[in-house]
C-alpha positions in Angstrom: -56.1 129.4 45.1 -54.0 131.2 42.4 -53.2 128.5 39.9 -49.8 128.1 38.4 -51.5 128.3 35.0 -54.9 128.2 33.5 -56.7 128.4 30.1 -57.8 131.7 28.7 -61.2 131.4 26.9 -62.9 134.4 25.3 -66.2 135.1 23.6 -64.3 135.0 20.3 -63.2 131.4 21.2 -66.8 130.4 22.1 -68.1 131.9 18.9 -65.6 130.0 16.8 -66.5 126.7 18.4 -70.2 127.4 18.1 -69.8 128.2 14.4 -68.0 124.9 13.8 -70.6 122.9 15.8 -73.4 124.1 13.4 -71.2 123.9 10.2 -71.8 120.3 9.5 -68.1 119.5 10.0 -67.1 118.2 13.4 -64.0 116.4 12.1 -62.0 116.0 8.8 -63.4 119.3 7.6 -62.0 122.7 6.7 -61.2 124.0 10.2 -58.0 121.8 10.6 -56.3 123.1 7.4 -57.2 126.6 8.4 -55.6 126.1 11.8 -52.5 124.5 10.2 -52.1 127.4 7.8 -52.5 130.0 10.6 -49.9 128.2 12.8 -47.5 127.8 9.9 -47.7 131.5 9.1 -47.2 132.5 12.7 -44.1 130.2 12.9 -42.6 131.0 9.4 -42.6 127.4 8.3 -44.0 125.6 5.2 -45.6 122.5 6.8 -47.8 122.2 9.9 -49.5 118.9 10.7 -52.2 119.0 13.4 -52.6 115.9 15.6 -54.7 114.8 18.6 -52.0 115.7 21.2 -48.3 116.4 21.4 -47.5 112.9 22.5 -49.0 111.6 19.3 -46.9 114.1 17.4 -43.7 112.9 19.1 -44.6 109.3 18.4 -45.3 109.6 14.6 -42.4 112.1 14.2 -40.1 109.4 15.6 -41.5 106.9 13.2 -41.2 109.2 10.2 -37.6 110.0 11.2 -36.7 106.3 11.1 -36.9 105.3 14.8 -37.4 101.6 15.0 -36.2 98.5 17.0 -32.4 98.5 17.1 -32.1 102.3 17.0 -31.3 104.7 19.8 -33.0 108.0 20.9 -31.5 110.5 23.3 -33.4 113.2 25.2 -33.1 115.2 28.4 -34.2 114.0 31.9 -35.8 117.4 32.6 -39.1 116.9 30.8 -42.5 115.2 30.9 -42.2 111.5 30.3 -43.7 111.8 26.7 -40.3 113.1 25.5 -38.8 109.7 26.2 -41.8 107.4 25.8 -42.1 108.3 22.1 -38.9 106.3 21.5 -40.1 103.3 23.5 -43.4 103.3 21.5 -41.3 102.6 18.4 -39.3 99.8 20.0 -36.1 101.9 20.2 -33.8 102.2 23.2 -33.7 105.5 25.2 -30.9 107.3 26.9 -30.5 110.8 28.4 -28.1 113.8 28.2 -27.9 116.0 31.3 -29.0 119.6 31.4 -27.2 122.9 31.5 -27.9 124.1 35.1 -28.3 127.7 33.8 -30.8 127.1 31.0 -32.3 123.8 32.3 -32.2 122.6 28.7 -30.2 119.8 27.2 -26.5 120.6 27.6 -24.8 120.8 24.2 -21.3 120.3 25.7 -22.6 117.2 27.5 -24.2 115.9 24.3 -20.9 116.4 22.4 -18.9 114.5 25.0 -21.4 111.7 25.0 -21.4 111.5 21.2 -17.6 111.4 21.1 -17.5 108.5 23.6 -20.3 106.4 22.0 -19.5 103.6 19.5 -20.8 104.2 16.0 -23.4 101.4 16.2 -24.9 103.0 19.3 -25.1 106.6 18.2 -28.6 108.1 18.3 -30.9 108.0 15.3 -32.8 111.0 16.8 -32.1 113.5 19.6 -35.1 115.1 21.3 -34.1 118.5 22.8 -36.8 120.0 25.0 -37.5 123.8 25.1 -38.1 123.7 28.8 -40.5 126.4 30.2 -40.6 128.0 26.8 -36.9 128.8 26.4 -35.6 127.5 23.1 -32.7 125.1 23.2 -29.4 126.1 21.6 -30.3 124.7 18.2 -27.5 126.0 16.0 -24.7 123.9 17.6 -27.2 121.0 18.0 -27.6 121.1 14.2 -23.8 121.1 13.7 -23.6 118.0 15.9 -26.5 116.4 14.0 -24.7 116.9 10.7 -21.4 115.6 12.0 -22.8 112.5 13.7 -25.8 111.8 11.4 -28.7 112.0 13.8 -32.0 113.9 13.3 -33.3 116.6 15.6 -36.9 116.2 16.9 -37.5 119.4 18.9 -40.0 119.0 21.7 -41.4 122.6 21.6 -44.5 121.7 23.6 -43.8 124.7 25.9 -42.6 127.0 23.2 -45.4 128.2 21.0 -44.4 131.7 19.8 -40.9 131.5 21.2 -38.0 132.7 19.1 -34.4 131.7 18.6 -31.9 133.9 16.8 -34.8 136.2 15.8 -36.8 133.4 14.1 -39.8 131.5 15.4 -39.1 128.0 16.9 -40.1 125.3 14.5 -38.8 127.2 11.4 -35.0 126.4 11.4 -32.5 123.8 12.5 -34.8 121.0 13.7 -36.0 118.3 11.3 -39.4 118.4 13.0 -40.8 120.4 16.0 -43.7 119.3 18.1 -46.0 121.7 19.9 -48.7 121.1 22.6 -52.1 122.8 23.0 -53.0 121.4 26.4 -55.2 123.8 28.4 -52.3 125.2 30.4 -50.1 125.8 27.4 -49.6 129.1 25.4 -52.6 128.5 23.3 -55.1 125.6 23.7 -57.3 123.4 21.7 -58.4 121.5 24.8 -56.1 118.6 24.0 -54.1 118.8 20.8 -50.7 119.1 19.2 -49.0 120.0 16.0 -45.8 119.2 14.1 -43.9 121.7 12.0 -41.2 120.8 9.4 -39.5 122.3 6.3 -39.3 118.9 4.7 -42.2 118.2 2.3 -41.5 114.4 2.2 -41.4 114.2 5.9 -44.7 116.2 6.1 -46.3 113.7 3.7 -45.3 110.8 5.9 -46.6 112.5 9.0 -50.0 113.2 7.4 -50.3 109.5 6.5 -49.3 108.3 9.9 -51.8 110.5 11.7 -54.7 109.0 9.8 -54.3 105.2 9.7 -51.7 105.4 6.8 -54.7 105.9 4.4 -54.5 108.1 1.4 -57.0 109.3 -1.2 -54.3 110.9 -3.3 -53.8 108.9 -6.5 -50.1 109.9 -6.7 -49.5 107.9 -3.4 -51.5 104.8 -4.4 -50.2 101.5 -5.6 -53.2 100.9 -7.9 -55.5 103.1 -10.0 -58.5 104.5 -8.2 -61.6 102.5 -8.8 -63.9 105.4 -8.2 -64.5 108.6 -6.1 -64.9 106.4 -3.0 -61.5 104.7 -3.4 -58.7 104.9 -0.8 -55.7 102.9 0.0 -53.9 102.1 3.3 -50.2 102.4 2.1 -48.6 102.2 5.6 -49.5 101.3 9.2 -50.8 104.5 10.8 -52.8 105.7 13.7 -56.0 107.6 14.5 -54.2 110.8 15.7 -56.3 113.4 13.9 -57.4 116.7 15.5 -61.1 117.5 15.3 -62.5 120.6 13.6 -63.9 121.7 17.0 -60.4 121.7 18.5 -58.9 123.4 15.4 -61.6 126.2 15.4 -60.6 127.0 19.0 -56.9 126.9 18.1 -57.4 129.3 15.2 -59.2 131.7 17.4 -56.6 131.4 20.1 -53.6 132.0 17.8 -55.0 135.4 16.9 -54.1 136.4 20.4 -50.7 134.7 20.5 -48.7 138.0 20.2 -50.7 139.9 22.9 -50.7 137.0 25.3 -47.0 136.5 24.8 -46.3 140.2 25.5 -48.4 139.9 28.7 -46.4 136.8 29.8 -43.1 138.6 29.1 -44.3 141.6 31.1 -45.3 139.5 34.1 -42.0 137.6 34.0 -40.0 140.8 33.9 -42.0 142.0 36.9 -41.3 138.8 38.8 -37.6 139.3 38.0 -37.6 142.6 39.8 -39.8 141.6 42.7 -37.9 138.4 43.5 -34.4 139.7 42.9 -33.5 139.9 46.6 -35.0 136.6 47.7 -32.9 133.4 48.1 -34.0 132.1 44.7 -32.3 131.3 41.4 -34.5 133.0 38.7 -35.1 131.8 35.1 -32.3 132.6 32.7 -32.3 135.5 30.2 -30.4 135.0 27.0 -29.8 137.6 24.3 -30.3 135.2 21.4 -33.6 133.7 22.6 -37.1 134.9 23.4 -38.9 132.5 25.8 -42.7 132.0 25.4 -42.8 132.0 29.3 -45.0 129.0 29.5 -43.6 128.5 33.0 -41.8 130.8 35.5 -39.6 128.4 37.5 -37.6 129.4 40.5 -35.0 127.3 42.4 -34.7 127.6 46.2 -31.1 128.5 46.8 -29.9 126.3 49.7 -26.8 128.5 50.2 -29.0 131.5 51.1 -31.9 129.9 53.1 -32.4 127.0 55.4 -35.9 126.4 54.1 -36.0 123.3 51.8 -37.9 123.2 48.5 -40.3 120.7 49.9 -41.1 122.9 52.9 -41.5 126.0 50.7 -43.8 124.1 48.4 -46.0 122.9 51.2 -46.2 126.3 52.9 -47.0 128.1 49.6 -49.9 125.6 48.9 -51.2 126.2 52.4 -51.3 130.0 51.6 -53.4 129.4 48.4 -50.5 129.7 46.0 -50.9 127.0 43.3 -47.3 126.1 42.8 -46.1 123.0 41.0 -42.9 121.2 40.2 -41.7 120.6 36.6 -40.3 117.9 36.4 -39.4 114.8 38.2 -36.4 113.6 36.1 -37.7 111.0 33.7 -34.9 108.5 34.5 -36.1 108.4 38.2 -39.5 107.2 37.3 -40.2 103.5 38.2 -40.6 102.4 34.6 -37.2 103.9 33.7 -35.6 102.5 36.8 -36.7 99.1 35.5 -34.8 99.8 32.3 -31.6 100.3 34.3 -31.4 104.0 35.1 -30.3 105.0 38.6 -30.2 108.1 40.8 -26.9 110.0 40.3 -26.5 109.4 36.6 -27.7 112.9 35.6 -26.7 115.1 38.6 -27.5 118.5 37.1 -31.1 117.4 36.4 -31.4 115.9 39.8 -30.0 119.0 41.5 -32.4 121.2 39.6 -35.4 119.0 40.5 -34.5 119.1 44.2 -34.8 122.9 44.2 -37.4 123.8 41.6 -40.8 125.4 42.1 -43.1 126.6 39.3 -44.9 129.7 40.5 -48.1 131.1 38.9 -47.9 132.8 35.5 -50.7 133.2 33.0 -52.0 136.1 30.8 -55.0 136.9 33.0 -52.9 137.2 36.1 -53.3 140.6 37.8 -50.5 142.5 39.5 -52.4 142.1 42.8 -52.3 138.3 42.4 -48.6 138.5 41.5 -47.9 140.6 44.6 -49.7 138.0 46.6 -47.4 135.3 45.2 -44.3 137.4 46.0 -45.5 138.2 49.5 -46.1 134.5 50.2 -42.6 133.7 48.9 -41.0 136.3 51.1 -42.9 135.0 54.2 -42.1 131.3 53.4 -38.4 131.9 52.7 -37.8 134.2 55.7 -35.0 133.0 58.0 
């Protein structure tokens, strides 16, 4: 089966991990700061805080931005559940803003309408836009709304390592904090792992404390004078959300190939655009001010041009060895969120997208022959 995505591990990656395994530092050593510095440099941002996974990054970012019981967080239904769960972990309430059907990202006009109709005491503390499939959200108007209504922007950039918005890397402008994922199917991998970027030094300091039990060895952060070289203080309630040196070594090796892998993804996506142009599909958007990382290539079965349903197309593609997937079941339709009061029909654009969406294979090692096989299967499956 041709997978929808897969990790890309090279001899350089293996050598970097082996070197760390014999270095004497498996965790809390020099590899994590090196990875953070490499990621910060690649994304033109001052602060990068590595964590155990992106969900952990979303959690502590919410805490550091003031999310707590009695506050409100808004995000998009078209994401993995972690984009909403992070608010619930903090005891906050969650709500959703529907997507723009063209970009599949949070709709800025819908957000503006919702903000204008919401009482002041129920406005969001944090809004979590999601860079779906690697396409950055429209962050400049989001920032203008954040400044007008007083909320913070926590960008879920889990899909968007290496993506660019208005010529600058995501994570470097507009958002208060941006969270990235290094799961094996993402743009670069550390096995599991995540990272938070921010331009705010004080926010970065809070995040570093929260990822490691709230413990500091920095005398400037302590309430008392250090009693000796062994001395540490827990100054806040934190978590064990650290990344290991083994993971960080893999990430540093991987990020050296970020540009070449991104170019390969772009080329494959452009080739798909041409090969699929005449099929009854809606293809991913192309926007002049944004450069997607192409984590996913998602098509939508166009019911106005074919009688084949998404579900039937999905099953037939799987039968032919094409490892398609669906990203995502709208969060508000999940049983846990239904118990919170959300119902079908509340976010129609997200639900319409979900009913038609199929993620087809895209990964840097993919050959043109494999891509041709995917396209041939789609032609056969969608034929009248």
